[in-house]
Residue frames relative to the residue before (quaternion, step in Angstrom):
aa qw qx qy qz dx dy dz
X 1.0000 0.0000 0.0000 0.0000 0.00 0.00 0.00
X 0.4794 -0.6772 0.4731 0.2963 3.57 -0.88 0.92
X 0.4860 -0.6819 0.4557 0.3019 3.61 -0.87 0.84
X 0.4262 -0.6503 0.5558 0.2941 3.57 -1.18 0.53
X 0.1556 -0.8173 0.5536 0.0371 3.53 -0.77 1.06
X 0.1855 -0.7580 0.6206 0.0766 3.52 -0.84 1.08
X 0.1717 -0.7895 0.5821 0.0912 3.57 -0.65 1.09
X 0.1039 -0.7797 0.6139 0.0662 3.55 -1.19 0.61
X 0.0215 -0.7976 0.6025 -0.0211 3.57 -0.91 1.00
X 0.2439 -0.7132 0.6361 0.1650 3.54 -1.01 0.88
X 0.0076 -0.8459 0.5264 -0.0856 3.59 -0.79 1.02
X 0.1496 0.7599 -0.6233 0.1079 3.49 -1.00 0.93
X 0.8431 -0.0742 0.0120 0.5324 3.63 -0.76 1.09
X 0.1370 0.8497 -0.4954 0.1176 3.56 0.97 0.90
X 0.6409 0.5585 -0.3454 0.3975 3.59 1.01 -0.64
X 0.7847 0.3357 -0.1754 0.4907 3.59 1.00 -0.74
X 0.6403 0.5100 -0.3330 0.4681 3.57 1.14 -0.53
X 0.7171 0.4229 -0.2556 0.4915 3.63 0.95 -0.80
X 0.6238 -0.4973 0.4226 0.4301 3.61 -1.22 0.34
X 0.6406 -0.5647 0.3683 0.3676 3.56 -1.11 0.74
X 0.8185 0.2205 -0.1920 0.4945 3.58 -0.84 1.02
X 0.5036 0.6879 -0.4192 0.3123 3.61 1.22 -0.28
X 0.6486 0.5387 -0.3376 0.4186 3.62 0.93 -0.85
X 0.6632 0.4826 -0.3067 0.4829 3.53 0.91 -0.89
X 0.6283 0.5423 -0.3339 0.4469 3.61 0.99 -0.75
X 0.6303 0.5419 -0.3386 0.4411 3.58 0.98 -0.76
X 0.6819 0.4449 -0.2860 0.5053 3.62 0.99 -0.72
X 0.6483 0.5451 -0.3324 0.4148 3.60 0.88 -0.90
X 0.6467 0.5767 -0.3300 0.3746 3.59 0.97 -0.84
X 0.7715 0.3535 -0.1808 0.4971 3.58 1.12 -0.60
X 0.3915 0.7755 -0.4451 0.2173 3.58 1.22 -0.08
X 0.6816 0.5085 -0.2823 0.4441 3.54 1.13 -0.69
X 0.7702 0.3358 -0.1854 0.5095 3.60 1.18 -0.41
X 0.5368 0.6563 -0.3983 0.3500 3.63 1.22 -0.20
X 0.3107 -0.6965 0.6196 0.1855 3.51 -1.10 0.90
X 0.7537 -0.1416 0.1173 0.6310 3.58 1.11 -0.80
X 0.1756 -0.7666 0.6113 0.0884 3.53 -1.26 0.51
X 0.1282 -0.7836 0.6058 0.0515 3.59 -0.58 1.19
X 0.1216 -0.7710 0.6232 0.0489 3.55 -0.87 1.03
X 0.1285 -0.7692 0.6235 0.0553 3.56 -0.64 1.15
X 0.0873 -0.8519 0.5160 -0.0191 3.52 -0.28 1.36
X 0.6056 0.5890 -0.4475 0.2934 3.50 -1.28 0.57
X 0.5572 -0.6126 0.4647 0.3135 3.50 -1.39 0.19
X 0.3743 -0.6724 0.5838 0.2589 3.54 -1.12 0.65
X 0.7094 -0.4195 0.3257 0.4633 3.62 -1.29 0.10
X 0.6587 0.5279 -0.3210 0.4294 3.62 1.01 -0.75
X 0.7011 0.4421 -0.2664 0.4920 3.62 1.21 -0.34
X 0.2682 0.7854 -0.5178 0.2075 3.60 1.14 0.39
X 0.5653 0.6167 -0.3734 0.4008 3.62 1.12 -0.60
X 0.7564 0.3615 -0.2095 0.5033 3.61 1.17 -0.39
X 0.8036 0.1307 -0.0802 0.5750 3.57 1.21 -0.18
X 0.3114 -0.7518 0.5536 0.1770 3.60 -0.82 1.01
X 0.7355 0.4559 -0.2226 0.4490 3.55 1.15 -0.63
X 0.5088 -0.6249 0.4367 0.4000 3.57 1.25 -0.49
X 0.6328 0.5031 -0.3274 0.4892 3.61 1.27 -0.04
X 0.5874 -0.5236 0.4659 0.4047 3.54 -1.26 0.32
X 0.2774 -0.7939 0.5301 0.1085 3.53 -1.09 0.77
X 0.6717 0.5356 -0.2735 0.4326 3.56 1.30 0.00
X 0.6795 -0.4968 0.3071 0.4440 3.58 1.17 0.30
X 0.3856 0.7399 -0.4671 0.2929 3.58 1.34 0.09
X 0.6467 0.5095 -0.3451 0.4507 3.64 0.87 -0.79
X 0.6500 0.4958 -0.3345 0.4688 3.61 0.91 -0.80
X 0.6163 0.5388 -0.3480 0.4570 3.58 1.04 -0.77
X 0.6695 0.4853 -0.3114 0.4682 3.62 0.88 -0.78
X 0.6393 0.5188 -0.3323 0.4601 3.57 0.98 -0.77
X 0.6126 0.5355 -0.3419 0.4702 3.58 1.07 -0.68
X 0.6530 0.4987 -0.3167 0.4740 3.58 0.97 -0.81
X 0.6544 0.5385 -0.3102 0.4309 3.55 0.96 -0.86
X 0.6208 0.5552 -0.3464 0.4318 3.59 1.08 -0.70
X 0.7498 0.3734 -0.1991 0.5086 3.55 1.15 -0.67
X 0.7837 0.1991 -0.1102 0.5780 3.60 1.24 -0.22
X 0.2765 -0.8118 0.4972 0.1314 3.54 -0.21 1.32
X 0.5347 0.6360 -0.4053 0.3813 3.59 1.24 -0.18
X 0.6589 0.5114 -0.3028 0.4612 3.56 1.21 -0.55
X 0.0585 -0.8038 0.5911 -0.0323 3.54 -0.82 1.11
X 0.2437 -0.7900 0.5516 0.1103 3.59 -0.89 0.97
X 0.1047 -0.7620 0.6383 0.0311 3.54 -1.05 0.99
X 0.0088 0.7917 -0.6094 0.0422 3.53 -0.83 1.07
X 0.2901 -0.7447 0.5852 0.1372 3.52 -1.33 0.36
X 0.4799 -0.6541 0.4948 0.3114 3.56 -1.04 0.72
X 0.7977 0.1409 -0.1422 0.5689 3.55 -0.52 1.16
X 0.7204 -0.4104 0.3286 0.4523 3.57 -1.26 -0.51
X 0.4743 -0.6099 0.5559 0.3067 3.47 -1.22 0.62
X 0.5384 -0.6181 0.4465 0.3588 3.61 -0.98 0.72
X 0.7510 -0.2133 0.1887 0.5957 3.57 0.90 -0.94
X 0.6963 -0.4709 0.3199 0.4372 3.60 -1.24 0.00
X 0.5440 0.5815 -0.4100 0.4449 3.56 1.16 -0.35
X 0.6219 0.5373 -0.3123 0.4766 3.54 1.06 -0.85
X 0.6661 0.5212 -0.3063 0.4370 3.54 0.96 -0.86
X 0.6989 0.4600 -0.3016 0.4571 3.62 0.74 -0.96
X 0.6627 0.5291 -0.3133 0.4274 3.59 0.98 -0.78
X 0.5380 0.6132 -0.4046 0.4133 3.58 1.27 -0.26
X 0.6671 0.4830 -0.3025 0.4797 3.62 1.25 -0.27
X 0.4104 0.7335 -0.4731 0.2639 3.59 1.21 -0.14
X 0.8272 0.1514 -0.2040 0.5013 3.56 -0.99 1.07
X 0.5777 0.6100 -0.3900 0.3770 3.68 1.16 -0.10
X 0.6301 0.5793 -0.3533 0.3776 3.59 0.96 -0.75
X 0.1871 -0.7981 0.5666 0.0832 3.59 -0.93 0.88
X 0.5445 0.6425 -0.3869 0.3755 3.57 1.30 -0.08
X 0.6139 -0.5318 0.4430 0.3796 3.50 -1.41 0.07
X 0.7759 0.1370 -0.0746 0.6113 3.55 1.22 -0.59
X 0.2522 -0.7115 0.6329 0.1722 3.52 -1.36 0.55
X 0.0953 -0.7943 0.5999 0.0042 3.58 -0.77 1.09
X 0.2753 -0.7488 0.5824 0.1556 3.53 -0.55 1.22
X 0.0621 -0.8092 0.5836 -0.0258 3.54 -0.69 1.16
X 0.2250 -0.7623 0.5930 0.1287 3.59 -0.37 1.17
X 0.5655 -0.6534 0.3935 0.3137 3.55 -1.03 0.82
X 0.7259 0.3853 -0.2439 0.5149 3.60 1.25 -0.28
X 0.5674 0.5828 -0.3768 0.4433 3.55 1.29 0.40
X 0.0303 -0.7880 0.6141 -0.0328 3.54 -0.82 1.08
X 0.2537 -0.7443 0.6050 0.1252 3.52 -1.15 0.86
X 0.5574 -0.5775 0.4673 0.3707 3.55 -1.14 0.63
X 0.5798 -0.6375 0.3927 0.3212 3.54 -1.00 0.93
X 0.6480 0.4941 -0.3266 0.4789 3.64 1.12 -0.55
X 0.6632 0.5519 -0.3158 0.3946 3.61 1.06 -0.57
X 0.6045 0.5820 -0.3757 0.3934 3.61 0.94 -0.67
X 0.6711 0.4630 -0.3255 0.4789 3.67 0.83 -0.75
X 0.6155 0.5461 -0.3423 0.4536 3.58 1.06 -0.71
X 0.6715 0.4962 -0.3018 0.4602 3.54 0.95 -0.87
X 0.6289 0.5250 -0.3304 0.4688 3.58 1.01 -0.81
X 0.6414 0.5247 -0.3251 0.4557 3.60 0.98 -0.79
X 0.6425 0.5200 -0.3155 0.4661 3.55 1.07 -0.82
X 0.6237 0.5272 -0.3347 0.4701 3.60 1.04 -0.74
X 0.6650 0.5252 -0.2937 0.4424 3.58 1.00 -0.85
X 0.7748 0.3848 -0.1901 0.4642 3.55 0.84 -1.06
X 0.7818 0.3649 -0.1845 0.4707 3.60 0.97 -0.76
X 0.1834 -0.8403 0.4909 0.1387 3.53 1.27 -0.52
X 0.1431 0.8125 -0.5540 0.1116 3.60 0.69 1.01
X 0.5296 -0.5870 0.4981 0.3562 3.54 -1.31 0.29
X 0.8108 0.0270 0.0512 0.5824 3.60 1.09 -0.73
X 0.1317 -0.7528 0.6409 0.0724 3.51 -1.24 0.66
X 0.1304 -0.8033 0.5807 0.0233 3.56 -0.82 1.11
X 0.1960 -0.7990 0.5646 0.0665 3.54 -1.25 0.52
X 0.3371 -0.5955 0.6636 0.3024 3.47 -1.50 0.11
X 0.1715 -0.8005 0.5600 0.1271 3.58 -1.23 0.17
X 0.3816 -0.6029 0.6342 0.2978 3.47 -1.41 0.34
X 0.0835 -0.7860 0.6083 0.0714 3.64 -0.75 0.89
X 0.2656 -0.8198 0.4915 0.1257 3.57 -0.31 1.27
X 0.1005 -0.8183 0.5654 -0.0241 3.52 -0.83 1.07
X 0.8571 0.1551 -0.1010 0.4808 3.62 -0.87 0.90
X 0.7702 -0.1886 0.1474 0.5911 3.61 1.22 0.00
X 0.6675 -0.5166 0.3835 0.3749 3.53 -1.30 -0.40
X 0.6766 0.5247 -0.2844 0.4313 3.63 1.21 -0.14
X 0.7465 0.2867 -0.2023 0.5653 3.59 1.24 0.17
X 0.0030 0.8148 -0.5788 0.0344 3.55 -1.06 0.74
X 0.3619 -0.6358 0.6167 0.2907 3.53 -1.42 0.15
X 0.0905 -0.8114 0.5771 0.0206 3.61 -0.79 0.95
X 0.7144 -0.3996 0.3239 0.4744 3.60 -1.30 -0.18
X 0.6281 0.5235 -0.3437 0.4618 3.60 1.18 -0.34
X 0.7982 0.3317 -0.1448 0.4816 3.56 0.88 -0.96
X 0.8196 0.2045 -0.0930 0.5271 3.60 1.15 -0.35
X 0.2016 0.8175 -0.5244 0.1264 3.59 1.06 0.62
X 0.6612 0.4945 -0.3189 0.4654 3.60 1.10 -0.53
X 0.7287 0.3348 -0.2468 0.5440 3.62 1.22 -0.04
X 0.8430 0.2355 -0.1422 0.4623 3.59 -0.16 -1.23
X 0.7867 0.2518 -0.1422 0.5454 3.59 1.08 -0.58
X 0.3047 0.7737 -0.5118 0.2157 3.56 1.10 0.54
X 0.7592 0.1961 -0.1341 0.6059 3.55 1.26 -0.44
X 0.5723 -0.5754 0.4292 0.3965 3.63 -1.06 0.61
X 0.3951 -0.6515 0.5911 0.2646 3.54 -1.20 0.63
X 0.1228 -0.8109 0.5718 0.0214 3.55 -0.09 1.35
X 0.0330 0.8765 -0.4743 0.0759 3.54 -0.30 1.21
X 0.8017 0.2419 -0.1166 0.5340 3.60 0.97 -0.74
X 0.0406 -0.8349 0.5455 -0.0606 3.57 -0.78 1.07
X 0.4925 -0.6361 0.5030 0.3160 3.55 -1.04 0.81
X 0.1443 -0.8182 0.5554 0.0355 3.58 -0.87 0.95
X 0.1503 -0.7430 0.6479 0.0745 3.51 -1.07 0.87
X 0.3872 -0.7717 0.4442 0.2393 3.61 -0.06 1.32
X 0.8241 0.2306 -0.1869 0.4824 3.51 -0.93 0.99
X 0.7495 0.3768 -0.1808 0.5134 3.60 1.31 -0.29
X 0.6687 0.5008 -0.2936 0.4646 3.57 1.06 -0.79
X 0.0192 0.8215 -0.5682 0.0427 3.54 -1.15 0.60
X 0.4970 -0.6418 0.5033 0.2962 3.54 -1.26 0.53
X 0.2472 -0.7357 0.6097 0.1607 3.55 -1.12 0.73
X 0.8005 -0.1149 0.0913 0.5811 3.53 0.99 -0.81
X 0.4819 -0.6614 0.5021 0.2798 3.54 -1.30 0.31
X 0.8103 0.0526 0.0027 0.5836 3.58 0.94 -0.83
X 0.3985 -0.3737 -0.7876 0.2851 1.42 -0.62 2.45
X 0.5970 -0.5413 0.4323 0.4045 3.57 -1.23 0.48
X 0.0339 0.7886 -0.6035 0.1125 3.53 -0.68 1.19
X 0.0379 0.8202 -0.5602 0.1094 3.51 -0.28 1.35
X 0.2053 -0.7951 0.5629 0.0937 3.57 -0.92 0.91
X 0.4541 -0.6935 0.4891 0.2715 3.54 -0.84 1.01
X 0.7593 -0.1527 0.0773 0.6279 3.55 1.07 -0.70
X 0.7687 -0.3985 0.2154 0.4515 3.59 -1.17 -0.14
X 0.7611 0.3303 -0.2154 0.5150 3.61 1.14 -0.32
X 0.7343 0.3947 -0.2212 0.5060 3.65 1.20 -0.16
X 0.1824 -0.7457 0.6312 0.1106 3.55 -0.69 1.14
X 0.5293 -0.6363 0.4623 0.3183 3.54 -1.21 0.61
X 0.6160 0.5623 -0.3443 0.4310 3.60 1.13 -0.55
X 0.8485 0.2464 -0.1523 0.4430 3.51 -1.32 0.43
X 0.4387 0.6624 -0.4914 0.3568 3.58 1.03 0.66
X 0.5925 -0.6160 0.3872 0.3458 3.59 -1.04 0.71
X 0.6556 0.5357 -0.2955 0.4426 3.56 1.14 -0.65
X 0.4865 0.7142 -0.4101 0.2916 3.61 1.24 -0.43
X 0.3044 -0.7185 0.5941 0.1950 3.52 -1.17 0.61
X 0.3056 -0.8041 0.4894 0.1433 3.56 -0.47 1.28
X 0.6224 -0.5321 0.4098 0.4019 3.51 -1.28 0.34
X 0.5977 0.5628 -0.3683 0.4363 3.60 1.08 -0.53
X 0.6532 0.4848 -0.3182 0.4868 3.58 0.99 -0.74
X 0.6489 0.4994 -0.3343 0.4666 3.59 0.91 -0.84
X 0.6217 0.5345 -0.3416 0.4595 3.63 1.03 -0.73
X 0.6486 0.5302 -0.3071 0.4516 3.55 0.99 -0.84
X 0.6799 0.4506 -0.2576 0.5180 3.59 1.23 -0.52
X 0.5106 -0.6688 0.4030 0.3600 3.60 1.30 -0.02
X 0.5340 0.6127 -0.4125 0.4115 3.61 1.19 0.43
X 0.1325 0.7636 -0.6154 0.1436 3.55 -0.74 1.22
X 0.4881 -0.6215 0.5198 0.3246 3.51 -1.26 0.33
X 0.2554 -0.7113 0.6288 0.1831 3.58 -1.08 0.71
X 0.0744 -0.8300 0.5522 -0.0269 3.54 -0.30 1.32
X 0.1402 -0.8233 0.5493 0.0276 3.57 -0.30 1.33
X 0.2113 0.8577 -0.4468 0.1414 3.55 0.82 1.01
X 0.7782 0.2253 -0.1420 0.5688 3.62 1.21 -0.40
X 0.2081 0.8073 -0.5215 0.1815 3.61 1.04 0.75
X 0.8019 0.2425 -0.0975 0.5373 3.58 0.84 -1.01
X 0.6275 -0.5389 0.4239 0.3690 3.47 -1.32 0.40
X 0.6162 0.5497 -0.3434 0.4475 3.54 1.09 -0.72
X 0.6225 0.5196 -0.3553 0.4650 3.64 0.99 -0.61
X 0.6488 0.5061 -0.3112 0.4754 3.60 0.94 -0.86
X 0.6597 0.5157 -0.3151 0.4468 3.57 0.95 -0.84
X 0.6413 0.5191 -0.3269 0.4609 3.56 0.98 -0.84
X 0.6986 0.4767 -0.2899 0.4478 3.57 0.78 -0.97
X 0.6006 0.5456 -0.3670 0.4549 3.61 1.12 -0.55
X 0.6803 0.4654 -0.2897 0.4864 3.57 0.98 -0.83
X 0.6717 0.5256 -0.3062 0.4228 3.55 0.93 -0.93
X 0.7794 0.3495 -0.1865 0.4854 3.59 0.83 -0.95
X 0.4511 -0.7301 0.4270 0.2847 3.56 1.28 0.09
X 0.8426 -0.2363 0.1785 0.4498 3.56 -1.02 -0.86
X 0.3889 0.7529 -0.4758 0.2356 3.60 1.19 0.08
X 0.7521 -0.1760 0.1454 0.6183 3.56 1.12 -0.83
X 0.3571 -0.7290 0.5439 0.2125 3.57 -1.02 0.81
X 0.2021 -0.8223 0.5243 0.0903 3.54 0.22 1.35
X 0.6676 0.5168 -0.3290 0.4230 3.61 0.92 -0.86
X 0.6324 0.5184 -0.3327 0.4697 3.59 0.98 -0.81
X 0.6843 0.4765 -0.2991 0.4640 3.56 0.88 -0.84
X 0.6115 0.5511 -0.3421 0.4530 3.55 1.07 -0.78
X 0.6758 0.4853 -0.2904 0.4728 3.64 0.89 -0.93
X 0.6630 0.5088 -0.3032 0.4578 3.56 0.95 -0.88
X 0.6466 0.5377 -0.3112 0.4426 3.55 1.04 -0.82
X 0.5933 0.5733 -0.3679 0.4290 3.59 1.12 -0.60
X 0.6849 0.4387 -0.2676 0.5165 3.59 1.20 -0.50
X 0.8106 0.0707 -0.0002 0.5813 3.55 0.98 -0.87
X 0.2839 -0.8141 0.4897 0.1298 3.60 -0.26 1.27
X 0.5899 0.5421 -0.3906 0.4534 3.57 1.25 0.06
X 0.3654 0.7591 -0.4735 0.2570 3.57 1.29 0.00
X 0.4121 -0.6977 0.5317 0.2463 3.56 -0.98 0.92
X 0.2579 -0.7620 0.5781 0.1368 3.55 -0.93 0.95
X 0.8113 -0.2134 0.1557 0.5215 3.57 -1.15 -0.53
X 0.8583 0.0263 -0.0617 0.5087 3.54 -1.00 1.00
X 0.6957 -0.5198 0.2674 0.4174 3.58 1.09 0.75
X 0.3976 0.7286 -0.4769 0.2893 3.59 1.23 0.18
X 0.1819 -0.7704 0.6031 0.0984 3.49 -1.27 0.56
X 0.4339 -0.6866 0.5038 0.2940 3.57 -1.25 0.26
X 0.1695 -0.7383 0.6399 0.1297 3.52 -1.40 0.25
X 0.6214 -0.5670 0.3892 0.3753 3.58 -1.15 0.56
X 0.0891 -0.7603 0.6421 0.0420 3.53 -1.24 0.65
X 0.4056 -0.7344 0.4945 0.2272 3.58 -0.70 1.13
X 0.5217 -0.6481 0.4610 0.3086 3.58 -0.92 0.94
X 0.6338 0.5494 -0.3407 0.4247 3.60 1.04 -0.72
X 0.6666 0.5187 -0.3082 0.4376 3.65 1.16 -0.32
X 0.4789 0.6590 -0.4447 0.3724 3.56 1.25 0.04
X 0.6088 -0.5165 0.4315 0.4200 3.59 -1.21 0.39
X 0.6417 -0.5652 0.3621 0.3711 3.53 -1.11 0.70
X 0.6602 0.5234 -0.3188 0.4343 3.59 0.96 -0.80
X 0.6425 0.4846 -0.3218 0.4988 3.59 1.17 -0.50
X 0.6179 0.5491 -0.3457 0.4441 3.58 1.01 -0.78
X 0.6223 0.5400 -0.3236 0.4652 3.52 1.21 -0.69
X 0.6493 0.5246 -0.3148 0.4517 3.56 1.06 -0.73
X 0.7911 0.3431 -0.1540 0.4824 3.58 0.87 -0.97
X 0.4843 -0.6959 0.4157 0.3291 3.60 1.30 0.07
X 0.4172 0.6934 -0.4795 0.3395 3.60 1.11 0.69
X 0.3500 -0.7250 0.5556 0.2078 3.54 -1.26 0.42
């Protein structure tokens, strides 16, 4: 029997911060396999520069309500005022998930359409506590990215821990970054023998497509959000002139063929 999968997405100003159409694509890609989708919406304290109330200001909440009217599996969680941080956001879902697995789905992460059924089959047959990934991190548009070869010290310095075995009513989040999920009070999902590593997923050709720095607006938001840690916007602008520009921790980009994007993204950008 196919496992029931509970998806979780943290979301704030997704309509204007993300590339056009990306938010809808994130939901559409999992509609055939989702048991439920929890959306935790709102700004953290670090995002006060974009919201005085703690709510999205660009119509994102209305967008989610429209989805909910047509799909009862989608559930919205909000907080009065600003969330303290993203740990606070993920913990708001503790004990709510009813699926066999919890899949953290970032709003700018897309999986290849052939990979999602393969992942679900692996959950059914191998029953891991956790599944980790490498990712392509797109920078400056859709034709260049940072990968495990060019940015292991930055975008892939840690495994993308995304899928976790869930025991309804007992499993819970410890933290968002790094993703740390506990099956119960004595069992962490990490470091279990049954886990599927990012290296194994890479050997199978399965990676996350992370569209986190496609637009200048995304780079500007991250620069404001993360403060002085790195000037993403300055690097983004400099890279547009010189693609050999060093990014975070010396990472560099490499070309990515438009034809290799997931079908849902090719539809957004008019690629074949």
